[in-house]
C-alpha positions as CSV (number, residue, x, y, z in Angstrom):
1,M,-274.3,43.1,31.2
2,P,-275.6,42.2,27.9
3,E,-276.5,38.6,27.3
4,S,-274.3,38.7,23.9
5,E,-271.3,39.7,25.8
6,G,-268.5,37.0,25.6
7,R,-270.2,35.6,22.3
8,A,-268.8,36.4,18.9
9,P,-271.7,38.6,16.8
10,I,-273.2,37.4,13.4
11,D,-272.4,39.5,10.4
12,V,-275.7,40.3,8.7
13,L,-276.2,41.3,5.1
14,I,-279.7,42.5,4.2
15,V,-280.7,42.4,0.4
16,G,-283.2,44.9,-0.2
17,A,-283.6,48.5,1.1
18,G,-287.3,49.1,0.6
19,M,-290.5,49.7,2.9
20,H,-290.2,46.7,5.2
21,V,-286.4,47.2,5.4
22,S,-286.0,50.9,6.2
23,G,-289.5,52.5,5.6
24,R,-288.7,53.8,2.2
25,G,-291.9,55.9,1.0
26,T,-293.2,56.3,4.6
27,S,-292.3,58.3,7.7
28,T,-291.2,55.4,9.5
29,C,-287.6,53.6,9.8
30,G,-289.1,50.3,8.7
31,T,-288.9,47.0,10.6
32,V,-286.0,44.9,9.5
33,L,-283.3,48.0,9.9
34,P,-284.5,49.0,13.3
35,A,-284.2,45.3,14.3
36,V,-280.7,44.8,13.0
37,V,-279.4,48.1,14.4
38,Q,-280.5,47.2,17.8
39,A,-279.1,43.8,17.6
40,H,-275.7,45.4,16.5
41,R,-276.0,47.8,19.5
42,D,-276.4,44.9,21.8
43,G,-273.3,42.8,20.2
44,L,-275.5,40.2,18.7
45,A,-274.8,41.6,15.1
46,G,-271.5,42.3,13.9
47,R,-270.4,43.7,10.3
48,L,-273.5,45.0,8.6
49,L,-273.9,45.1,4.8
50,V,-276.7,46.0,2.5
51,A,-277.4,45.4,-1.1
52,A,-279.8,47.3,-3.3
53,T,-280.6,47.9,-6.8
54,S,-279.0,51.2,-7.1
55,A,-276.7,53.9,-5.4
56,A,-280.1,56.0,-4.9
57,S,-281.5,53.3,-3.0
58,I,-278.3,52.9,-0.8
59,A,-278.5,56.9,-0.4
60,A,-282.1,56.7,0.8
61,F,-281.2,53.8,3.1
62,N,-278.5,55.6,4.6
63,E,-280.8,58.7,5.2
64,K,-283.2,56.5,7.2
65,L,-280.2,55.0,9.2
66,E,-279.0,58.5,10.2
67,T,-282.5,59.1,11.4
68,L,-282.5,55.6,13.3
69,N,-279.3,56.2,14.9
70,K,-280.3,59.6,16.3
71,R,-283.5,58.1,17.6
72,L,-281.6,55.2,19.2
73,G,-278.5,56.7,20.2
74,T,-276.6,54.4,18.1
75,C,-273.9,54.7,15.5
76,A,-274.3,51.7,13.0
77,R,-272.8,51.9,9.7
78,F,-273.7,49.6,6.7
79,Q,-271.2,48.7,3.8
80,G,-273.4,49.5,0.9
81,F,-273.4,47.4,-2.4
82,P,-275.2,49.4,-5.0
83,G,-276.4,47.9,-8.6
84,Q,-274.9,49.8,-11.3
85,G,-275.7,50.3,-15.0
86,G,-279.0,48.5,-14.7
87,N,-277.2,45.6,-12.8
88,A,-279.4,44.6,-9.7
89,D,-277.2,41.5,-8.7
90,A,-275.1,43.8,-6.4
91,W,-275.9,41.1,-3.5
92,R,-273.8,38.7,-5.3
93,E,-270.5,40.8,-4.7
94,A,-271.9,41.3,-0.9
95,L,-272.3,37.6,-0.5
96,A,-268.9,36.8,-1.9
97,G,-267.5,38.9,1.0
98,L,-269.3,37.2,4.0
99,G,-267.3,34.6,6.1
100,P,-269.0,31.7,7.6
101,R,-270.2,33.4,10.6
102,A,-272.9,35.3,8.8
103,C,-276.7,35.5,7.7
104,V,-278.6,36.9,4.7
105,I,-282.0,38.6,5.3
106,I,-283.8,38.7,1.8
107,V,-286.6,41.5,1.4
108,V,-286.9,41.7,-2.3
109,P,-289.8,41.2,-5.1
110,D,-291.3,37.8,-4.4
111,D,-289.9,36.3,-7.9
112,L,-286.4,37.0,-6.8
113,H,-286.5,35.1,-3.6
114,A,-285.6,31.8,-4.8
115,S,-282.6,32.8,-6.7
116,I,-281.1,34.6,-4.0
117,A,-281.9,32.4,-1.2
118,A,-280.3,29.4,-3.2
119,E,-277.2,31.2,-3.7
120,A,-276.8,32.1,-0.1
121,L,-277.6,28.4,1.0
122,R,-275.1,27.2,-1.6
123,K,-272.7,29.0,0.5
124,R,-273.9,27.7,3.6
125,L,-275.3,31.0,4.8
126,P,-278.6,30.9,6.8
127,V,-281.2,32.9,5.4
128,L,-284.3,34.8,6.7
129,V,-286.7,35.6,3.4
130,E,-289.8,37.8,3.4
131,K,-292.9,36.0,2.5
132,P,-294.2,34.6,0.5
133,L,-291.3,32.2,0.4
134,T,-291.5,31.8,-3.3
135,P,-294.8,32.2,-5.8
136,T,-294.4,28.5,-6.8
137,L,-294.2,25.3,-4.8
138,A,-291.5,24.0,-7.0
139,E,-289.4,26.9,-6.3
140,A,-290.0,26.5,-2.3
141,Q,-289.4,22.6,-2.4
142,A,-286.1,23.2,-4.3
143,L,-285.0,25.4,-1.4
144,V,-286.0,22.9,1.3
145,A,-284.1,20.5,-0.5
146,L,-280.9,22.5,-0.8
147,A,-280.9,23.7,2.6
148,Q,-281.1,20.1,3.9
149,E,-278.3,19.2,1.4
150,Q,-276.2,21.7,2.7
151,G,-277.1,21.5,6.2
152,T,-278.1,25.0,6.4
153,Y,-280.9,26.8,8.2
154,G,-283.6,29.0,6.6
155,A,-286.8,30.8,7.7
156,V,-289.6,33.0,6.5
157,D,-290.4,36.4,8.1
158,F,-294.0,35.6,9.2
159,H,-293.9,37.9,11.9
160,K,-297.8,37.5,12.7
161,R,-296.5,34.1,14.4
162,W,-295.1,36.5,17.3
163,D,-298.5,38.5,17.5
164,L,-300.0,37.4,21.0
165,T,-303.5,37.9,19.1
166,N,-302.5,34.7,17.0
167,L,-300.9,33.0,19.7
168,K,-304.2,33.4,21.8
169,L,-306.0,31.9,18.8
170,K,-303.3,28.9,18.7
171,E,-304.2,28.6,22.4
172,T,-307.7,28.6,22.3
173,V,-307.9,26.1,19.4
174,E,-305.7,23.7,21.3
175,D,-307.7,24.0,24.6
176,G,-310.8,22.9,22.3
177,R,-312.7,26.0,23.3
178,L,-314.3,26.7,19.9
179,G,-315.4,23.1,19.6
180,T,-315.1,21.4,15.9
181,L,-313.8,24.1,13.6
182,L,-316.1,24.7,10.6
183,Y,-314.7,28.0,8.7
184,S,-312.7,31.3,8.9
185,L,-313.2,34.5,7.2
186,V,-310.1,36.8,6.6
187,E,-310.1,40.3,5.1
188,Y,-306.8,42.0,4.3
189,S,-306.5,45.3,2.5
190,Q,-303.9,48.2,1.8
191,R,-303.9,51.5,0.4
192,R,-303.6,52.0,-3.2
193,V,-300.2,53.9,-2.7
194,I,-298.7,50.4,-2.5
195,P,-299.5,49.1,-6.0
196,E,-299.4,52.6,-7.7
197,V,-296.0,53.8,-6.1
198,V,-294.1,52.0,-3.8
199,F,-294.1,48.5,-5.5
200,R,-294.9,50.0,-9.0
201,S,-291.6,48.6,-10.5
202,W,-292.8,44.9,-9.8
203,V,-296.5,44.9,-8.7
204,E,-297.6,43.5,-12.0
205,R,-295.7,39.9,-11.0
206,A,-297.9,39.8,-7.8
207,N,-301.4,40.4,-6.4
208,P,-302.9,41.3,-3.2
209,F,-303.6,37.6,-2.3
210,Q,-299.9,36.7,-2.5
211,Y,-298.7,39.7,-1.0
212,L,-301.1,40.0,1.9
213,C,-303.2,37.2,2.7
214,V,-300.2,34.7,3.0
215,H,-299.6,35.8,6.4
216,F,-303.1,34.5,7.4
217,V,-302.5,31.2,5.4
218,D,-299.6,30.8,7.3
219,I,-301.5,31.6,10.5
220,L,-304.1,28.7,9.8
221,A,-301.6,26.2,9.1
222,F,-299.6,27.1,12.3
223,A,-302.3,27.8,14.8
224,L,-305.0,25.2,13.3
225,R,-302.5,22.8,12.3
226,A,-304.6,22.9,9.0
227,V,-303.2,21.1,6.0
228,P,-304.6,22.7,2.5
229,H,-306.2,20.6,-0.2
230,R,-307.6,22.7,-2.7
231,A,-308.2,26.4,-3.6
232,M,-310.1,28.6,-5.9
233,A,-309.9,32.1,-6.6
234,V,-311.5,35.0,-8.9
235,G,-310.3,38.7,-8.9
236,Q,-311.2,42.0,-10.6
237,R,-308.9,44.5,-12.4
238,C,-310.4,47.8,-12.7
239,R,-308.7,50.7,-11.0
240,L,-305.1,49.6,-11.6
241,R,-305.8,48.7,-15.0
242,S,-307.1,52.3,-15.6
243,Q,-303.9,53.5,-14.2
244,G,-301.9,51.2,-16.8
245,I,-301.0,48.7,-14.1
246,E,-301.7,45.0,-15.0
247,T,-302.5,43.5,-11.9
248,Y,-305.6,42.6,-9.7
249,D,-307.3,45.3,-7.7
250,A,-308.8,42.6,-5.4
251,V,-309.1,38.8,-5.2
252,Q,-311.4,36.5,-3.5
253,V,-310.3,33.0,-2.3
254,C,-311.6,29.9,-0.9
255,I,-309.7,27.1,0.5
256,E,-310.5,23.6,1.5
257,W,-308.4,22.1,4.4
258,S,-308.4,19.2,6.7
259,L,-307.9,19.2,10.4
260,P,-306.3,16.9,12.9
261,G,-309.2,14.3,13.7
262,A,-311.8,16.0,12.0
263,S,-314.3,14.2,9.7
264,G,-315.1,16.9,7.2
265,P,-313.5,19.9,5.5
266,F,-312.6,23.0,7.2
267,V,-313.2,26.1,4.7
268,S,-311.5,29.3,4.7
269,T,-312.7,32.7,2.6
270,F,-310.2,35.3,1.8
271,A,-311.0,39.0,0.6
272,A,-308.2,41.1,-0.4
273,N,-307.4,44.2,-2.0
274,W,-304.6,47.1,-2.3
275,I,-306.7,49.9,-3.6
276,D,-308.2,51.4,-0.6
277,P,-308.1,54.9,-0.4
278,N,-304.8,56.6,0.6
279,T,-306.9,58.6,3.2
280,T,-307.7,55.5,5.3
281,S,-306.6,55.8,9.0
282,A,-304.1,53.0,8.8
283,L,-302.1,51.3,6.0
284,S,-303.9,47.9,6.5
285,Y,-307.2,46.9,7.1
286,Q,-307.0,43.4,8.5
287,S,-309.3,41.0,10.4
288,L,-309.6,37.1,11.1
289,K,-312.7,35.2,12.3
290,V,-312.6,31.5,13.0
291,I,-316.1,29.7,13.6
292,G,-316.5,26.5,15.5
293,T,-319.5,24.4,16.8
294,E,-319.0,25.8,20.5
295,G,-317.7,29.2,19.6
296,R,-316.0,32.0,17.6
297,F,-312.7,33.8,17.6
298,E,-312.9,37.3,16.1
299,S,-309.8,39.3,15.9
300,D,-309.7,42.9,14.5
301,Q,-305.8,43.2,13.7
302,R,-306.1,46.8,12.5
303,D,-307.9,48.6,15.6
304,R,-305.6,47.8,18.4
305,G,-307.5,50.5,20.5
306,L,-305.1,53.4,19.7
307,E,-305.7,56.4,17.8
308,L,-303.6,59.4,17.2
309,I,-305.6,62.7,15.8
310,T,-303.2,65.6,14.7
311,E,-303.6,68.6,12.6
312,A,-300.6,67.3,10.4
313,G,-301.4,63.6,10.1
314,G,-305.2,63.5,10.6
315,I,-306.6,60.5,12.1
316,E,-304.2,57.5,12.5
317,T,-305.1,54.1,13.8
318,L,-302.0,53.0,15.1
319,N,-300.8,49.3,16.0
320,P,-298.4,49.6,19.2
321,Y,-297.6,45.9,19.1
322,F,-296.0,45.5,15.3
323,T,-293.0,48.0,15.2
324,Q,-293.1,51.2,17.3
325,S,-290.4,53.2,19.0
326,Y,-290.7,53.8,22.7
327,P,-288.9,55.9,25.2
328,V,-286.5,54.3,27.2
329,G,-285.0,55.4,30.8
330,D,-285.0,59.2,31.0
331,G,-286.6,59.7,27.6
332,T,-283.4,60.8,25.7
333,R,-283.4,57.6,23.6
334,R,-285.6,55.1,22.2
335,E,-286.0,51.4,21.7
336,Y,-288.2,49.6,18.8
337,R,-290.3,46.8,20.2
338,G,-293.1,44.8,18.5
339,Y,-293.7,41.2,16.8
340,G,-292.0,42.6,13.7
341,I,-288.8,43.2,15.8
342,D,-289.3,40.0,17.4
343,S,-289.6,38.1,14.4
344,V,-286.1,39.3,13.0
345,R,-284.3,39.5,16.4
346,T,-285.2,35.7,17.2
347,F,-284.0,34.6,13.6
348,L,-280.6,36.5,14.5
349,E,-280.4,34.9,18.0
350,D,-281.1,31.3,16.4
351,I,-278.3,31.7,13.9
352,R,-275.9,32.8,16.7
353,D,-276.9,29.8,18.5
354,L,-276.6,27.5,15.5
355,H,-273.1,28.7,14.9
356,D,-272.4,28.3,18.9
357,G,-273.8,24.6,18.6
358,R,-276.4,25.3,21.0
359,V,-278.9,24.3,18.7
360,T,-279.1,22.6,15.4
361,P,-281.6,23.2,12.4
362,A,-283.6,20.0,13.4
363,D,-284.3,21.6,16.9
364,L,-285.5,24.7,15.2
365,E,-287.7,22.7,12.7
366,P,-290.9,22.5,14.7
367,V,-290.9,25.9,16.4
368,R,-289.9,28.5,13.8
369,P,-291.4,29.4,10.4
370,T,-288.8,27.3,8.6
371,L,-288.5,26.7,5.0
372,R,-290.3,23.4,5.3
373,Q,-293.1,25.0,7.3
374,A,-293.6,27.7,4.5
375,L,-294.3,25.0,2.1
376,A,-298.0,25.0,2.8
377,S,-298.3,28.7,2.4
378,T,-296.4,28.7,-0.8
379,A,-298.5,25.8,-2.1
380,V,-301.8,27.8,-1.1
381,V,-300.4,31.0,-3.1
382,D,-299.3,28.7,-6.3
383,A,-302.8,27.2,-6.4
384,V,-304.5,30.4,-6.0
385,N,-302.4,31.7,-8.8
386,Q,-303.3,29.0,-11.1
387,S,-306.9,29.4,-10.3
388,L,-307.0,33.1,-11.1
389,A,-305.3,32.0,-14.6
390,A,-307.8,29.5,-15.3
391,G,-310.9,31.6,-14.4
392,G,-311.8,30.5,-11.1
393,T,-311.4,26.5,-11.2
394,W,-310.7,24.5,-8.2
395,V,-307.0,23.7,-8.2
396,P,-305.7,20.6,-6.1
397,I,-303.0,21.4,-3.6
398,G,-300.3,18.8,-3.5
399,L,-297.8,19.3,-0.7
400,L,-294.8,17.0,-1.6
401,T,-291.5,17.6,0.5
């Protein structure tokens, strides 16, 4: 008997229909869509809705949904809310049609997060917001205050918190095996197709640090219990500018943090770009190193040891632990698994538990990537953007909640 049986499901509105939702522009079905469809299959999710900027986006979403239904042996259907005539606010109509036992998953350009999340919170609808929470600390603080005022729950899709590699880092640090932590190095990059094609309509309002490295900023705050104090950043505009795209090819960042019980600063260095060749064997190159007085922790989060070589696809370095489908039972149907799925699934289970009175927002605050917990990563993004605008000066980080 499914665990959800006997408990009313949660209606789910997805705002956005792009790459992370449905795999648009890729051969995949994304991450959010498989997670929600499987939740619907299991009785956890009820009515399904999706809002996007145009009828074409909804049509592309439905094509991915059909592929997914065939793969999973499901028959999920979404009520679509397409923007029309240049109006991208179809999500407002979708929100208006939701009852109280519902939630909203927001996967849109970074600068739109705050307005959509605020509207949902005002209707007392819990939200899961794609990272970063917002580009500015002031917007994030306003959302935290609004959620508290409305007694409503909100979280950020920091799915790397569910990656066993990063949980092992947290355990290693908590056990004191690295000694006094001194510094960390993060490198994160993606193929140039991301800014040049997939995110072309809004990429000039972001940069590779804000889009990529915010994940590892959150991991340092989560696993090390680090508190950021100041940041400085420099960057380069070369290739993308030559393509008529006014944003950074690459950004390098230095952040000073304080750690519990430490007498000196912990320093992290980040190098980010999104202009890797499209012929790379994986969409993302990402690595994390943490060095202490008694040891070092090194994690290559691109090379998980699985490589696929075919005539059609060339050499592909696969991450079997993020979002992948696997055969189930006799192999006639598939199941999506991975930490990308776990993040969305956990949110939906939490929302059902909240509605059923099994937990409160206060219970979830210390154990989930809540809106309040996202203040640290948002504050760093804000400071980095200020430093870039000021030519690389140090910018203090004030975390007022």
